[in-house]
C-alpha positions in Angstrom: 60.3 -55.3 -60.5 56.6 -54.7 -61.3 54.5 -52.1 -59.5 51.4 -50.0 -59.7 50.9 -46.6 -58.2 48.8 -43.5 -58.1 49.7 -39.8 -57.5 47.4 -36.9 -56.6 48.3 -33.2 -56.8 46.2 -30.7 -54.9 46.4 -27.1 -55.9 44.1 -24.7 -53.9 45.3 -21.6 -55.8 43.0 -19.4 -57.9 44.0 -18.6 -61.4 43.3 -15.8 -63.9 43.8 -15.9 -67.7 44.4 -13.6 -70.6 42.9 -14.5 -74.0 45.1 -12.9 -76.6 42.6 -13.3 -79.4 44.8 -15.6 -81.5 44.0 -18.8 -79.7 46.7 -18.4 -77.1 45.6 -18.2 -73.5 48.1 -17.2 -70.8 47.3 -18.4 -67.3 48.8 -17.1 -64.0 48.3 -17.7 -60.3 46.3 -15.1 -58.4 47.1 -16.6 -54.9 50.3 -18.0 -53.3 49.1 -21.2 -51.5 51.5 -24.2 -51.4 50.8 -27.3 -53.5 50.5 -30.8 -52.1 51.5 -34.1 -53.7 50.3 -37.4 -52.3 51.3 -40.8 -53.7 50.9 -44.5 -53.2 52.9 -47.4 -54.9 52.3 -51.1 -54.5 54.5 -54.0 -55.6 53.5 -57.5 -54.8 53.4 -61.2 -55.8 50.1 -60.5 -57.7 52.3 -58.6 -60.2 55.1 -61.3 -60.3 57.4 -58.9 -58.5 60.5 -60.1 -56.6 59.9 -57.7 -53.7 56.6 -56.9 -52.0 56.1 -53.5 -50.5 53.8 -50.5 -50.1 55.1 -46.9 -50.4 53.2 -43.9 -49.2 54.6 -40.4 -50.0 53.6 -36.8 -49.5 55.1 -33.4 -50.0 54.2 -29.8 -49.6 55.9 -27.2 -51.7 55.7 -23.7 -53.0 57.4 -20.4 -53.8 57.0 -16.8 -52.7 58.5 -13.4 -53.5 59.3 -11.6 -50.3 60.3 -8.5 -52.2 61.9 -7.8 -55.5 65.3 -9.1 -54.3 64.2 -12.2 -52.3 62.6 -15.3 -53.9 61.9 -18.2 -51.6 61.3 -21.8 -52.8 60.6 -24.6 -50.3 59.7 -28.3 -50.2 59.0 -30.5 -47.3 57.9 -34.1 -47.5 58.5 -37.7 -46.5 58.0 -41.4 -47.5 56.9 -44.4 -45.6 57.9 -47.8 -46.9 56.0 -50.8 -45.5 56.9 -54.4 -46.1 54.4 -57.2 -45.4 54.6 -58.6 -41.9 55.6 -55.3 -40.3 
């Protein structure tokens, strides 16, 4: 199966960094916004593929500390698969 696709990650968080003076830079998030992934994949007869389809995908995910004992990780997303003629 031959296919081509593209993915995009959107990160609205702000970051800060520490330069340790030896060439190492540590980077950490200053905000706790969720990240978003968007994707598109196409497989068709133009690529000599057996199956022809279009796949759209998206997800929203993140992590937050509620307090020192509770750490919450979450992910929500979905995929839509389209065949020609539908």
